[in-house]
BALOMAR-340198 format. One record per residue (C-alpha): x, y, z; residue number from 1; residue in one letter. Coordinates in Angstrom, 3 decimals. Layout:
REC:X:Y:Z:k:r
REC:X:Y:Z:NUM:a
...
This chain:
REC:X:Y:Z:k:r
REC:-7.203:9.712:-2.711:1:m
REC:-7.775:10.718:0.388:2:n
REC:-10.446:13.076:0.918:3:t
REC:-9.470:14.379:4.153:4:s
REC:-6.091:16.030:3.338:5:g
REC:-2.638:15.144:2.277:6:f
REC:0.845:14.234:2.894:7:t
REC:4.268:15.171:1.944:8:t
REC:6.541:12.158:1.542:9:v
REC:10.310:12.709:1.417:10:n
REC:10.253:11.116:-1.880:11:p
REC:13.928:8.833:-0.945:12:c
REC:13.108:7.260:2.130:13:t
REC:9.320:6.850:1.768:14:g
REC:9.035:8.763:5.455:15:e
REC:6.013:11.346:5.832:16:e
REC:6.952:14.774:6.328:17:i
REC:3.884:16.311:7.567:18:e
REC:-0.219:15.489:6.889:19:t
REC:-2.144:19.059:5.611:20:f
REC:-6.004:18.835:6.007:21:a
REC:-8.024:20.355:2.942:22:f
REC:-10.334:23.107:3.447:23:y
REC:-14.050:23.028:3.213:24:n
REC:-16.138:25.761:0.689:25:a
REC:-16.365:27.893:4.265:26:a
REC:-13.097:27.987:5.112:27:q
REC:-12.073:28.539:1.527:28:t
REC:-14.425:31.353:1.731:29:d
REC:-13.312:33.055:4.393:30:d
REC:-9.647:32.942:3.043:31:i
REC:-10.884:33.956:0.154:32:l
REC:-12.373:37.345:1.460:33:a
REC:-9.643:37.664:3.764:34:r
REC:-7.603:37.900:1.171:35:a
REC:-9.564:39.870:-0.874:36:d
REC:-9.688:42.588:2.262:37:k
REC:-5.860:42.062:2.428:38:s
REC:-5.056:42.863:-1.297:39:f
REC:-7.381:46.196:-1.315:40:r
REC:-5.582:47.405:1.752:41:s
REC:-1.784:46.961:0.261:42:f
REC:-3.051:48.344:-3.170:43:r
REC:-3.849:51.777:-0.918:44:r
REC:0.028:51.607:1.081:45:l
REC:2.384:54.208:-0.932:46:s
REC:4.984:52.313:-3.274:47:a
REC:7.900:53.156:-0.573:48:y
REC:5.639:51.665:2.280:49:k
REC:5.195:47.656:-0.093:50:r
REC:8.825:48.658:-1.144:51:a
REC:9.394:48.229:2.470:52:h
REC:7.315:45.660:3.792:53:i
REC:9.063:42.989:0.804:54:f
REC:12.487:44.023:1.227:55:s
REC:11.676:42.638:5.775:56:e
REC:10.268:39.974:3.907:57:l
REC:13.153:39.274:2.054:58:a
REC:15.229:39.352:5.077:59:c
REC:13.046:37.182:6.921:60:t
REC:13.465:34.384:4.006:61:l
REC:17.612:35.242:3.637:62:r
REC:17.492:34.246:8.139:63:k
REC:15.647:30.313:7.484:64:n
REC:16.825:29.816:4.646:65:k
REC:19.082:26.977:5.887:66:a
REC:15.554:25.907:7.045:67:q
REC:14.088:26.673:3.714:68:l
REC:16.208:24.886:2.173:69:a
REC:15.503:21.193:4.161:70:n
REC:11.803:21.428:3.659:71:v
REC:12.344:22.015:-0.103:72:i
REC:14.889:19.970:-0.579:73:t
REC:13.515:16.702:1.587:74:t
REC:9.815:16.967:-0.361:75:e
REC:11.665:17.460:-3.735:76:m
């Protein structure tokens, strides 16, 4: 097992798609702290504002659905 990271591979061709590095403990702790801070901020928003944010996210996902579908199917 590679301890520095991992690579996604197209299972059909064996072609490497992208390589990702593993996070160390300090990086993981930092990410978790930032996620907790974001969650605490997000939960104070009104239901209307949260719904609006998720609606914008849905629009962005729909705009990029061809690209996202390509990545998903290539990796599967």
